[in-house]
C-alpha positions in Angstrom: 7.7 16.8 38.3 6.8 15.9 34.8 9.5 15.2 32.2 13.0 13.7 32.1 14.9 13.4 35.4 18.5 13.8 34.2 19.7 12.5 37.6 18.4 9.0 36.8 20.3 6.6 34.5 19.0 6.0 31.0 18.1 2.3 30.4 18.2 1.4 26.7 15.7 -1.2 25.5 15.5 -3.3 22.4 12.8 -2.3 19.9 11.7 -4.1 16.7 10.0 -2.2 13.9 7.5 -3.8 11.5 6.3 -2.0 8.4 3.0 -3.4 7.2 2.7 -2.9 3.5 2.1 -4.7 0.2 4.1 -2.2 -1.8 7.0 -0.9 0.3 10.6 -2.2 0.1 13.7 -1.5 2.3 14.7 1.2 -0.2 11.4 3.2 0.0 10.2 2.4 3.6 10.4 6.0 4.9 8.3 5.3 8.0 10.1 2.2 9.2 13.5 3.8 8.5 12.4 7.0 10.4 11.2 5.0 13.4 14.5 3.0 13.5 16.5 6.2 13.3 14.5 8.0 16.0 14.7 5.1 18.5 18.4 4.8 17.9 19.0 8.5 18.3 17.2 8.2 21.6 19.7 5.6 22.7 17.7 2.4 22.2 18.7 -0.6 20.2 17.0 -1.5 16.9 16.5 -5.2 17.6 15.1 -6.1 14.2 13.2 -4.6 11.3 10.8 -6.3 8.8 8.4 -5.4 6.1 5.4 -7.7 6.3 2.5 -7.7 3.8 -1.0 -6.7 4.7 -2.1 -10.2 5.8 -3.3 -11.1 9.3 -1.5 -14.4 9.4 1.8 -12.9 8.3 1.6 -10.0 10.7 0.8 -12.4 13.6 3.6 -14.8 12.7 6.2 -12.0 12.8 4.9 -10.5 16.0 4.7 -13.9 17.7 8.3 -14.6 16.7 9.5 -11.3 18.2 7.5 -11.7 21.3 9.2 -15.1 21.9 12.6 -13.4 21.9 13.3 -12.3 25.5 15.6 -9.5 24.3 12.8 -7.6 22.5 11.1 -5.3 24.9 8.8 -3.4 22.5 7.5 -3.5 18.9 6.3 -0.6 16.9 4.3 -1.3 13.7 3.7 1.2 11.1 1.0 0.9 8.4 -2.3 -1.0 8.1 -4.3 1.0 10.6 -6.7 2.7 8.2 -10.0 1.6 6.8 -9.3 0.2 3.4 -9.8 -3.5 2.7 -6.1 -4.2 3.1 -5.7 -2.4 6.4 -5.7 -5.3 8.9 -3.0 -4.5 11.5 -5.5 -4.0 14.4 -7.4 -7.1 13.4 -4.2 -9.1 13.4 -2.8 -7.8 16.7 -5.6 -6.8 19.1 -6.8 -10.5 19.5 -3.2 -11.2 20.7 -3.1 -8.5 23.3 -3.1 -9.7 26.9 -3.8 -6.1 27.9 -4.8 -3.0 25.8 -3.1 0.3 26.2 -6.2 2.4 25.6 -4.4 5.6 26.5 -1.9 5.2 23.6 -4.7 5.5 21.1 -6.4 8.4 22.9 -3.3 10.4 23.2 -2.2 9.6 19.7 -5.5 11.0 18.4 -5.2 14.1 20.6 -1.8 14.8 19.2 -2.8 14.0 15.6 -5.9 16.2 15.8 -3.7 19.2 16.5 -2.0 18.6 13.1 -4.6 17.1 10.8 -7.9 17.9 12.5 -10.8 15.5 12.2 -8.9 13.4 9.7 -7.4 11.7 12.7 -10.6 9.5 13.0 -9.3 7.6 9.9 -6.6 6.0 12.0 -7.0 3.0 14.2 -3.7 3.4 16.1 -3.6 1.1 19.1 -1.3 -0.3 21.7 -1.2 -3.4 23.8 0.9 -5.9 25.8 1.6 -9.4 24.6 3.2 -11.3 27.4 6.0 -8.9 28.5 6.4 -7.1 25.1 4.8 -3.7 24.4 3.2 -3.3 21.0 2.4 0.1 19.5 0.6 0.3 16.1 0.8 3.6 14.3 -0.3 4.8 10.8 2.1 4.4 7.9 2.9 8.0 7.3 6.2 9.6 8.4 4.2 12.4 10.1 2.2 9.9 12.2 5.4 8.1 13.1 6.9 11.4 14.2 3.8 12.3 16.2 3.7 8.9 18.0 7.5 8.9 18.7 8.0 12.5 19.7 4.7 12.9 21.5 4.4 9.6 23.4 6.9 6.8 22.9 10.2 8.6 23.4 9.0 9.5 26.9 7.2 6.3 27.9 10.2 4.3 26.7 12.6 6.4 28.6 13.4 5.1 32.1 14.0 8.7 33.3 10.6 10.0 32.5 8.5 11.1 35.5 6.1 10.6 37.0 6.2 7.1 35.4 7.2 5.2 32.3 6.9 1.7 30.8 10.6 0.8 31.3 10.3 0.9 35.1 7.5 -1.6 35.1 9.0 -4.1 32.7 10.4 -6.3 35.5 6.9 -6.7 36.9 5.0 -7.4 33.7 4.9 -11.2 34.2 3.7 -11.1 37.8 1.0 -13.7 38.5 1.5 -15.3 35.1 1.7 -19.1 35.0 
């Protein structure tokens, strides 16, 4: 069976949202607001939300702060995944990953290709694990956020999704860590 098994209990998790931008504010942050709304509509808790400028040190500082909070299970970043000089989200975060979630990028590009064709190659969407916190980096457009959430994250962050999901393995993420 693939999909949501309604006979299983839903386990809400806490998710933080980071918008990476030099120009956005709380008033005009469409992508961060959209992600926050979608995760709450799915039954999860918005643990925190921040707008961080396109700066490697600033991005890393915020992510490290959230990773150290035991209640935060996942972080979704939006923005900074392109190729301009200011796009540094992957450079900031991939060195911090203990494990890379290569399938997130592959599946994101597959979904994106269906909507925007070859323009998907201009995104460096990525995912990884830092300690026991999942990190997903998506482009800054609302469309990309919708694709990532509706096509991947709402299922992998749902404890009822079969045949497997990230929530069910959360208790085991720190095995063999010293």
